[in-house]
N, C-alpha and C positions, 0 to 999 in steps of 0.2 A: 544081661537085658539089654534089651532096648530102647531106646526113649527117640518117641517121631515130637517134631517142634513144628508144632502150626502158628504162622503169622497170623496175628485176626486183626490185625488193628483199633485204630480207636472205637469205630464205629460194624453195627452189625451187617452194614453196607458192601464191608470188606471185606469181608469173609467171602472166597474161590468157593469155587465147586468145589478145589481139589480137596478145601481144608472140611466144607461141609458133608460131605462122601466120608474122609475122614473119621469125625466126632462126630458122627449112625453108625459105625461099627467099634467104634473104640471099649473097650472092656475096663480101662481106667485116662479121669482124664484126669489134671493138672491146673489149677489157671495159677498164673503166676500172682495177676492180679482180674480183680469178678470189673476194674476198671476198663474192661475189652471192649473187641466186638462180638465175641463169640458168645457172654455171656447173657445179651437176652436171647437171643438164639437157645441157651442151651435147656434157657427157663420157657423158655415156647414148649421146646419143643419134649421134654418130661425127662431131660438126657444127664442123668445127672452125675456129679463131678465136686473135686473139691480146690482151694483157693490159699495162695500165701502169704494170705493180707495180714493175718496176726505175725507174721515173721514181722514185718515193717514195723511194729508196736513190740516188742522184742526186745531188738535187735539194739542192739547202744550207739552203734553205725555200721554205715554202710558194706566193707570189709564183712563186718560180723552177721550182718545181714546173704550178705551169698551166702558165708559160709553154715546159714546154718535152713537159707531152700532148699542147698544142696543135699542137707542131713533129712533132712522132710522128704526130698525128693528121692531121696536113691536107699530110706530104708525104708518104699514100698513093697509090700509080699507081692508083685504082679511081674508075670511075665513082659510086659510091655506095658510105656507108660508114652499116655497123647502128652504133651506137657503143649500149653499155649500162652506162647509173650503177645505185644503191640503187636510187635517188632521184631527181628534179625538181630540185632543191635543191645539186644539185653545182652549186658555184662552174668547174667547163668546160663547162659547159654554157653558162653567160652570158658566158662570155665568148668562146667559138662565134658569138654570136650577135652580141656588140658585132667580130668581126670580120669580120662580114655573110656567115657563111655562113647558105645555105640549112639552117633547120631543117626535119622531117618529128616530131612524140613520136605513141609509142602506150605503152599501155601507166598510162596517166598515172594517177593519185589525183585528182591538179586538170585546171583544166581548160582543154584544148589544150596543160600543160605550162608556161603563162607567166606560171605564178607561182618558175620558176630564179632566174627569175629579181630577184625580190622578196631582201634581205636578211636579213628580218627580216620583223615583223608587218607586212599591206599592208592598205588596206578594199578593198572588193566590193562595185562597185552597177551594179544594171543600169540601162543608159543608157535605158530609160522612165523610172524613178526620178530621173535621175542632176539635174535644178534642183530637189531634195528631198535633195540628200546631200551635207555640209558637205567641200569639197574643199580641200586643203593640199599649197605644195612640200612640204612636209617630208617628206611618209609615201607609198610603194609605194602604187601603185594600180592594182584591178584593173577595168573597167569589159565587161560580158559585153553580151550580147544585142545585140548592136549592127544590127537586123535590117534598115537602110534610110537610103540618104545625107542624106537630110530629120535620122535621125536622129543623125547619127556627128554633124555638120556643130555641130548642137545644144551634143553632148558635149563635140568641141575646140574652142570659144565659150567655156564653161564651164570647159572647162580651163586655157583659153589666157590666164585671170581670176586665174590660180596661180603658172603652169609659164609660164616660156623658152618662146615661141612653135619652138625653133630646136629644143626636146628629143626628145631621139631615145628613141622610144615601138616601143612591141613589139607588130603589128599578130597577128590568126591571122584563120583561115579556114581551112575546108576542111582542120586540123589541120595548117597550114603556117605557119612567123612569117615574118613578113618587119617588120627595123627600117628607120621609122620616121621623121621628121620629125615633132611634132605638128600643129603646119601641113598637113599631109596626107592628115589622118586620113580626111576627104572627100573622097576625090578616088583611093580602092579601086578595084576596077576590078567590086568585087562588094562585096553584105551582107546576110545572112542568120542565120536564130536563134543561130546558129552560129558570127558572129562577133564578137570580145571582144576587147580591147588595157591593154594593160601601159604604166602609165609609172611609170618609178624617178621616186625623191624624188630633188627638189635643193635639195639644203641647204645652198650653199656660197649666201653673200650677194653673192659679189661676178658668181652666175651667170645669176642672179635681176632682174626685171626690175616682177615685182609683189611688196609684199610685204602683211604682213597682223601684229597685234598682235604676235603671239609671235616676228619677223623681229625685233619693235621690244626685244620680253626678248632675243634672243641678241646685237644689239646691245651692249645695254647688257653683257648679260654678258662680251664677245669685250671692248672698253673698258676694263672693269675687272679685264684678268687680268691677273693676279700680276708676269709676265713679261714679256709681250706685247702688253699694253695700255696705253694713252695715259696719260702723267705727272697730265693735271692729273684727266680721269678716277679717276684707283686715287683719291687723297687725296681725292676726297666725300667728306661725312660728310650723315647725314639735317638735322641744325643749320646746316652750311656751304652745303646749295642749299633754303633756306627762300626767299632773296627772291629768286633766280633763277626759282623758281616762280612766285612774287605778279611783278617781270618782268613773263612768257611772260600767264600771265591779263591784265597789262593790256595791253600790247600785242597779242593778243588780239580786246579789251574794244572797243581803238581798229581797230583792223580789223571790225571788226562796225557802228563810226560809220561809218566811212568810205564801208565796199559795197565794198568791194572784193574780192571775190571769191574770186581769188590767192592778196592774203593772208590769209584765213579760211581756207584751207586749208594755206600753212604754219603758219601760226600755232595750230589745230587743232594738228598737226601739232608744233606746239618745245614742246607743253601735256603733249601725250603722252612724248612723250623727257622730259621732265620726270618723267610720273609711273613710266617702265621704268627710270630711273633710283634712284627710289627703293624702286621695289619689289624691282633688283637688290640695293641694300645691304637691303633687311630680311630678303633670301634670307641667303643672306653671313652674317648676325647671328646667322642664327635665330630671327627674329621673326616670319613673315611668308612671305606667296609668293604668285604673282601669283595664284594661283586665290582665297586670298582675299580678296583687296581685291579685285577679282570678288564674289566671291558678297556678299559684304556687304554692298554697292551698289544687287545685284539683291534682296538682303530687304529693303534701307529700304522701296525702290522696290515692291516688292508690298503689304508692310505701307504705307505710307502711301496708296496708291492703292489705300484699301480700295473704294472704291466700283465699281475697277472687276475688284479679284480678288476680290475680299469680298461680303460678303453688306447692306455697306451702299450710300446713294443718295443721288446731290446733285442740286439741281433749280435754283441759280444759280451766282451764282461765288462769291458772301457761302457756300452750305453751302459749296463745297466746302475752302474755306477752313481755315476756323472745324474743317471735320475735316479735313483735316491738320492745324493744330492740336491738335487730338487727338489724332493714331496718337502724331505727333512728340513730345506728352509723355506716353503712356502708351511710346511706344520706349526714351523718354530717363531714364521713369522720375520723369518733375522733379510735389515736393508742394505749391509754388507759385511768384509769377509771380517773387519773387524769384530762385530759382529757372534759374528762365528770363532771366530777366533778363543773370544770373552767365554762362548759357549762351554769348553772346552772344560769336564771336570777337571776341578781346584783338585778333589781330593787323588788322581791319577799320580803314581811318581812321577816325581820333577822330566826324567827322559825319557817317558811314553811321552808322559802332555808337551814335550818341547819337540815331540814330534810329527806329532801334531797338529800343535798353531802353529808348525814350519809346513809342514803338504796342503796346507792350506790357502796361506801363503803363498806357496809356489802352482796354484793353480789361477789365483786372482792376478799375482805381479812378482812374475819371478824373480825382477830385478831388486825387489823388496825381501830379500830370502838372503839370510845373515851370508857372512863370506865365510866357506869353509877354511877350513885348513888341509895343506896337504900332504895328506902320506905317504904317495908314490904311486901304485897301480893300488886300485880298490883290495885291500887287503885289511876283511873282518879282523882275525887276528893283531893286526898288526892293532888297529883302531882298539879293541877289546883291551890290549896291554896297556896304550897310550892316554886312557878312563882309568886302570886300574891306578895303574901315576899319579894323574890330577888327582885322585879321592884316596888317593896316603897324602897327597902334596899337604891337600885342606888340607886331615886329619889333623899332620904334624903342625900347622901353621893352625891349627885351632875351629878353625871353617867347618860348618857345613854343607858339606855340596849338597846334600841334595836342595838341601835352605839356597844355598845362596843361587844353583842352577832355576828354582822356579822364582824368584827377585828378575835372574838376568831374562825368562820367563816374559812373566810382570813389564816388563821398562820392554820386549819390543813389542809388543800387543798394543801400548800406551802409543808408542811411535810412530810406529803401521797406523794408528786411527792419527797422531796430530799428520802424518803427513797423506793422507789421505781423506780430509775433511776440508779441506781445501777446494 
C-alpha cells in the first residue's frame, strides 16, 4: 500500500495546484479532520471522501487517538490512499512512517514532508556544507541536497559520530520517503539535488554510542535527580567535591607522566565529569550555568592571548610570558606585586605555592627574595635529599612540614606587603 500525504492547510485557498490535481485523480481520500482546507473544495466538486473526526470522540487520550487513526487508515482495502492533513507536522504522518508505510508527499510547505518527523525545532544543513555544521544527537536534523553517493557517504560518517549507526532516518527521493538505518544512507539506488534525509534526535543516554559535553551535563542532572538520582551524587556540594577534583587532577598528571594514552583519556573524562557535577550544583542553586563557565574561560583565554586575537606582538617566549602577566594583571585588577602573591591559590601544595610566590617577588624586587641556603654546586639530587631530611626531622618533632611551609609563605607575603606599602 502507498499513501499519498496531502497538506491542505486550514482554508480552501491554501490548497496548492498539485494538491488539487491529486485530489481530482484520487480513488480513495481520507481526511484526518473535515476542519481543513480540502473539505469545502471536495464537497463543492462532488468528490467523495471520509474523515477520522469520529476518532477524536472515541479515543481516551492522544496516544490512543493516533493508534486508532492509523488502524482506520491501514484497514482500508485500497491499493493507494490519499490522506489529507492540515500540515505535515501531523503526528499521524510520523506514526505512519514509523510503521514502515511508503509515503508520498504533495502540497507541502517544507521539503518533501520530511519535517513531519520533527517534534519541534530542527537543524537544516545542506550536504555540501555538512562538514562545517555542528551536529548533536540532541537535535532533529534535516540534510538537504544529497546529490551523490560520495556526498551521502561523507554525511553518513559525520552523522555517525553523533548518532548511533542503527538510528532510523527518513530518506527522501522523488517525493517518496523511505525509513532506513543511518548506516545505509550511502547505499540508496540514486541521489540528486532533491534527495534529502531527516535524522530524528536521540536523547536517551542508554541508546547512544558516543557522547559530547551536553550529554555529560545531562548525566550529572540525572544523577542528582531528587527522586531517581544516585544517593551519593544527590548529597554532594561544592565543598564536599573539592578534594575529589584535586585527586582527579593528580591522577591526570600521573597518566601524563607515565605516557599512558588510554589512562589519559580516562582521567581527562574524570576531570570533565567533576566539572559537570560542579556545574549542575551551580545550576540547581541558581549560581551559574555551563554556558557561564565556558564563556568565562573562552573570554579569558582570548584576552590573555592578545598576540593571537589582538594587536600585540611577541618575538620570543620571554616576551610572551611578560605579555601574559601584563594581561592577567589588567584582567584581575592587580595594583601591586603583593596582591599578585596573595592571588596564588592557597590550595596548591606548599612547595609549589612557595615557588610561585617567590617567582613573583623576583620579577618585582629581587632584593626581597628569601636568602637561599648554599648547597655548593646546583644539584637537584642534593636539594631533594636535603628536603627529604627536613621532612623526616619535622615528623620526628611532631611538625606538619606542609603546614609549616604554608605559614612561612604567608608570613613572607605579609612582610613583603608591609615593606612595599611605604
